[in-house]
TIFI-962644 format. One record per residue (C-alpha): residue number from 0; residue in three letters; y, x, z. Coordinates in Angstrom, 1 decimal, m for minus. Each point is the difference from the previous one (the first is absolute). Layout:
! TIFI-962644
[NUM,"ALA",[Y,X,Z]]
...
END
This chain:
! TIFI-962644
[0,"MET",[168.1,228.5,115.7]]
[1,"LYS",[m2.1,m3.0,0.9]]
[2,"THR",[m1.4,m2.3,m2.6]]
[3,"VAL",[2.6,m2.4,m1.3]]
[4,"LYS",[m0.7,m3.6,0.6]]
[5,"ILE",[1.7,m3.0,m1.7]]
[6,"ALA",[0.8,m3.2,2.1]]
[7,"PRO",[1.4,m2.7,m2.2]]
[8,"SER",[2.2,m2.4,1.8]]
[9,"ILE",[m1.1,m3.6,m0.4]]
[10,"LEU",[3.6,m1.0,0.5]]
[11,"SER",[0.3,0.4,m3.7]]
[12,"ALA",[m3.2,m1.9,m0.9]]
[13,"ASP",[m0.2,m3.6,m1.3]]
[14,"PHE",[m0.5,m2.0,3.3]]
[15,"SER",[m1.6,m2.9,m1.9]]
[16,"LYS",[m2.8,2.3,m1.2]]
[17,"MET",[m0.2,2.3,3.0]]
[18,"GLY",[m3.9,0.2,0.1]]
[19,"GLU",[0.0,1.1,m3.7]]
[20,"GLU",[2.8,2.4,0.6]]
[21,"VAL",[m1.6,1.7,2.9]]
[22,"ALA",[m3.4,0.2,m1.9]]
[23,"SER",[1.8,1.6,m2.9]]
[24,"LEU",[1.3,2.8,2.1]]
[25,"GLU",[m3.4,1.1,1.0]]
[26,"LYS",[m1.1,0.1,m3.6]]
[27,"CYS",[3.1,1.8,m1.0]]
[28,"GLY",[m0.6,3.0,2.4]]
[29,"ALA",[2.3,m0.9,3.0]]
[30,"ASP",[m0.9,1.7,3.3]]
[31,"LEU",[1.6,m2.5,2.5]]
[32,"VAL",[1.6,m3.4,m0.2]]
[33,"HIS",[3.5,0.1,1.6]]
[34,"CYS",[0.9,m3.3,1.8]]
[35,"ASP",[3.6,m0.4,0.7]]
[36,"VAL",[0.3,m2.5,2.9]]
[37,"MET",[3.6,m1.2,0.6]]
[38,"ASP",[1.3,m2.5,2.5]]
[39,"GLY",[3.6,m0.8,m1.2]]
[40,"VAL",[1.2,1.4,3.3]]
[41,"PHE",[m0.6,3.8,0.0]]
[42,"VAL",[0.7,m0.1,m3.8]]
[43,"ASN",[1.9,m2.5,m1.9]]
[44,"ASN",[m3.0,m1.4,m1.9]]
[45,"ILE",[m3.2,m2.0,0.8]]
[46,"THR",[m3.2,1.0,m1.8]]
[47,"PHE",[m3.5,m0.9,1.5]]
[48,"GLY",[m1.9,0.3,3.3]]
[49,"ILE",[m3.5,0.2,1.5]]
[50,"LYS",[m1.7,m2.7,m2.2]]
[51,"MET",[1.0,2.0,m3.2]]
[52,"VAL",[m1.6,3.2,1.4]]
[53,"GLU",[m3.1,m1.9,1.0]]
[54,"ASP",[m0.4,m1.5,m3.5]]
[55,"ILE",[0.7,3.3,m1.7]]
[56,"ARG",[m2.7,1.7,2.1]]
[57,"LYS",[m2.5,m2.4,m1.6]]
[58,"ARG",[0.9,1.2,m3.5]]
[59,"THR",[m0.1,3.8,0.3]]
[60,"SER",[m1.8,2.8,1.7]]
[61,"LEU",[3.1,2.3,m0.3]]
[62,"PRO",[1.7,0.9,3.3]]
[63,"LEU",[2.9,m2.4,0.9]]
[64,"ASP",[3.0,1.9,0.9]]
[65,"CYS",[2.1,m2.6,2.0]]
[66,"HIS",[3.7,0.8,0.4]]
[67,"LEU",[1.5,m2.1,2.7]]
[68,"MET",[3.7,m0.6,m0.6]]
[69,"ILE",[0.3,m2.4,3.0]]
[70,"VAL",[1.5,m0.2,3.4]]
[71,"ASN",[m2.3,0.3,3.0]]
[72,"PRO",[m2.9,1.3,m2.1]]
[73,"GLU",[m2.1,0.5,3.2]]
[74,"LYS",[m0.4,m3.8,0.1]]
[75,"TYR",[m2.0,0.0,m3.3]]
[76,"VAL",[m1.7,3.4,m0.1]]
[77,"GLU",[m3.4,m1.5,1.2]]
[78,"ARG",[0.1,m2.9,m2.4]]
[79,"PHE",[0.7,2.2,m3.0]]
[80,"ALA",[m2.8,2.3,1.0]]
[81,"LYS",[m2.4,m2.9,0.3]]
[82,"ALA",[1.3,m1.3,m3.5]]
[83,"GLY",[m1.3,3.1,m1.6]]
[84,"ALA",[2.7,2.6,0.2]]
[85,"ASP",[m1.2,3.7,m0.3]]
[86,"ILE",[3.3,1.5,1.0]]
[87,"ILE",[3.0,m1.6,1.6]]
[88,"THR",[3.3,1.7,m0.3]]
[89,"VAL",[3.0,m1.0,2.2]]
[90,"HIS",[3.7,0.9,m0.1]]
[91,"TYR",[1.7,2.2,2.5]]
[92,"GLU",[3.1,m2.3,m0.5]]
[93,"ALA",[m2.1,m3.0,1.1]]
[94,"CYS",[m1.7,1.7,3.0]]
[95,"LYS",[2.5,2.7,1.1]]
[96,"GLU",[m1.1,1.4,3.4]]
[97,"ASN",[m3.3,m2.2,m0.1]]
[98,"LEU",[m1.1,1.7,m3.2]]
[99,"LYS",[m2.6,2.2,1.7]]
[100,"GLU",[m1.5,m3.0,1.8]]
[101,"VAL",[m0.3,m2.0,m3.1]]
[102,"LEU",[m1.7,2.8,m1.8]]
[103,"LEU",[m2.5,0.3,2.8]]
[104,"GLN",[m0.5,m3.7,m0.1]]
[105,"ILE",[m0.9,0.1,m3.7]]
[106,"LYS",[m2.4,2.9,0.6]]
[107,"GLU",[m1.7,m2.2,2.8]]
[108,"THR",[m0.9,m2.7,m2.6]]
[109,"GLY",[m2.0,2.6,m2.0]]
[110,"VAL",[2.3,0.4,m3.0]]
[111,"LYS",[2.3,2.9,m1.0]]
[112,"CYS",[3.6,0.1,1.0]]
[113,"GLY",[3.2,1.2,m1.5]]
[114,"ALA",[3.7,0.3,0.7]]
[115,"VAL",[2.7,m1.0,m2.5]]
[116,"ILE",[3.7,1.1,m0.2]]
[117,"ASN",[2.8,m1.5,m2.2]]
[118,"PRO",[2.1,2.2,m2.3]]
[119,"ASP",[2.7,0.4,2.6]]
[120,"THR",[m2.3,0.9,3.0]]
[121,"PRO",[m0.5,3.7,0.7]]
[122,"VAL",[m3.6,1.4,0.3]]
[123,"GLU",[0.9,1.2,3.4]]
[124,"LYS",[m0.4,m3.6,1.4]]
[125,"ILE",[m3.6,m0.1,m0.8]]
[126,"LYS",[m0.9,3.7,0.5]]
[127,"GLU",[m1.7,m0.3,3.3]]
[128,"VAL",[m2.4,m2.9,m1.2]]
[129,"ILE",[m1.0,1.8,m3.3]]
[130,"PRO",[m3.1,1.5,1.7]]
[131,"LEU",[m1.2,m3.5,0.9]]
[132,"CYS",[0.4,m1.3,m3.6]]
[133,"ASP",[m2.5,m0.2,m2.8]]
[134,"MET",[2.9,m0.5,m2.4]]
[135,"VAL",[3.8,0.5,m0.1]]
[136,"LEU",[1.9,m2.3,m2.4]]
[137,"ILE",[3.4,1.1,m1.3]]
[138,"MET",[2.0,m2.9,m1.6]]
[139,"SER",[1.8,1.1,m3.1]]
[140,"VAL",[1.8,m3.3,m0.2]]
[141,"PHE",[1.4,m2.3,2.7]]
[142,"PRO",[m2.9,m2.4,0.7]]
[143,"GLY",[0.2,m3.7,m0.9]]
[144,"PHE",[m0.4,m0.2,m3.8]]
[145,"GLY",[m2.0,1.6,m2.8]]
[146,"GLY",[1.4,1.6,m3.1]]
[147,"GLN",[2.8,2.0,1.7]]
[148,"LYS",[1.3,3.3,m1.1]]
[149,"PHE",[m1.5,3.2,1.5]]
[150,"ILE",[2.0,1.7,2.7]]
[151,"SER",[m0.5,3.7,m0.6]]
[152,"SER",[1.0,1.2,3.5]]
[153,"ALA",[m3.4,m1.5,1.1]]
[154,"LEU",[m1.6,3.1,m1.6]]
[155,"ASP",[1.6,2.2,2.8]]
[156,"LYS",[m1.7,m2.2,2.6]]
[157,"VAL",[m3.3,0.2,m1.9]]
[158,"ARG",[0.3,3.9,0.0]]
[159,"GLU",[0.8,m0.1,3.7]]
[160,"VAL",[m2.9,m2.3,0.9]]
[161,"ARG",[m2.4,2.1,m2.1]]
[162,"MET",[1.0,3.2,1.7]]
[163,"ILE",[m0.6,m1.6,3.5]]
[164,"VAL",[m3.4,m1.3,m1.2]]
[165,"GLU",[m1.0,3.5,m1.4]]
[166,"THR",[0.9,1.6,3.4]]
[167,"LEU",[m2.1,m2.5,1.8]]
[168,"GLY",[m3.0,0.7,m2.2]]
[169,"LYS",[m1.0,m3.7,0.1]]
[170,"GLU",[m1.1,m2.4,m2.7]]
[171,"ILE",[3.2,m2.0,m0.2]]
[172,"ASP",[1.0,m1.8,m3.2]]
[173,"VAL",[3.7,0.1,m1.1]]
[174,"GLU",[0.9,m3.2,m1.8]]
[175,"ILE",[3.1,m0.9,m1.9]]
[176,"ASP",[1.1,m3.5,m0.9]]
[177,"GLY",[2.8,m1.2,m2.3]]
[178,"GLY",[1.2,0.5,m3.5]]
[179,"VAL",[m2.8,2.5,m0.9]]
[180,"SER",[m0.6,0.2,m3.8]]
[181,"LEU",[m1.6,2.2,m2.6]]
[182,"GLU",[3.5,1.5,m0.4]]
[183,"ASN",[0.3,1.4,3.6]]
[184,"VAL",[m3.6,0.1,1.2]]
[185,"GLU",[m0.4,3.8,m0.6]]
[186,"GLU",[2.9,0.8,2.3]]
[187,"VAL",[m1.4,m2.4,2.6]]
[188,"LYS",[m3.4,1.7,0.0]]
[189,"ALA",[1.6,3.5,m0.1]]
[190,"ALA",[1.8,m1.0,3.2]]
[191,"GLY",[m3.3,m0.7,1.7]]
[192,"ALA",[m0.7,m3.6,m0.2]]
[193,"ASN",[m3.7,m0.7,m0.7]]
[194,"VAL",[0.0,m3.8,0.2]]
[195,"ILE",[2.3,m1.6,m2.6]]
[196,"VAL",[1.0,m3.7,0.3]]
[197,"ALA",[0.8,m1.4,m3.4]]
[198,"GLY",[0.8,m3.7,m0.5]]
[199,"SER",[1.8,m0.7,m3.2]]
[200,"ALA",[m1.2,3.3,m1.7]]
[201,"VAL",[m3.6,m1.3,0.2]]
[202,"PHE",[0.3,m3.8,m0.2]]
[203,"LYS",[2.5,0.0,m2.9]]
[204,"ALA",[m1.9,2.6,m2.0]]
[205,"GLU",[m1.6,m0.9,m3.3]]
[206,"ASP",[m3.0,2.1,1.0]]
[207,"ARG",[m0.4,0.1,3.8]]
[208,"ALA",[m3.1,2.4,0.0]]
[209,"LYS",[2.0,2.4,m2.3]]
[210,"THR",[3.1,m0.2,2.3]]
[211,"ILE",[m2.0,0.5,3.2]]
[212,"ALA",[m1.8,3.1,m1.5]]
[213,"ALA",[3.4,1.4,m1.1]]
[214,"LEU",[1.4,m0.5,3.4]]
[215,"LYS",[m3.0,2.0,1.5]]
[216,"ALA",[m0.1,2.7,m2.6]]
END
């Protein structure tokens, strides 16, 4: 099993103190900063865009894991890469038959790329592009809002992706996002996820360092 990495989602941070919030993640032992970019079209919520990523980049040396929940992500890939993203993940549901081209476009910018599927999308839809990916992200909630309840059927998808990755023999991270907590993180890791996105679980914790350590343990 690969080393488990924790990627707190800044969607759960206090946006009025974003610089301090991001700096605290590094001190508390986080491995990545997960940036949920939503456009109000692909999902029914608006969060932030390129400028936020650019400003966060100035406040941390942690890798920025930019999850684009937007329509036509290919229009913005280059700008997010220039803003400081280290990995850009895009949804099958937003790209459909263009997913391969968008992933290659991300790679051309010099950053890592990843494919994302929603809870109701079968792994089969992205199977052929997994060899291109640096990361595969399985949504364990329907994207749009933080603090949702974990959808346990996502674990079957994590297992399926992990099996594919193992047969490829490549270094591909398997990430899970949505409703992960100290209560369910063990089964998430047992299923094969090695990058854990946690929003509320980290940002609402009394002791963030202790919580991140517990999620990793």
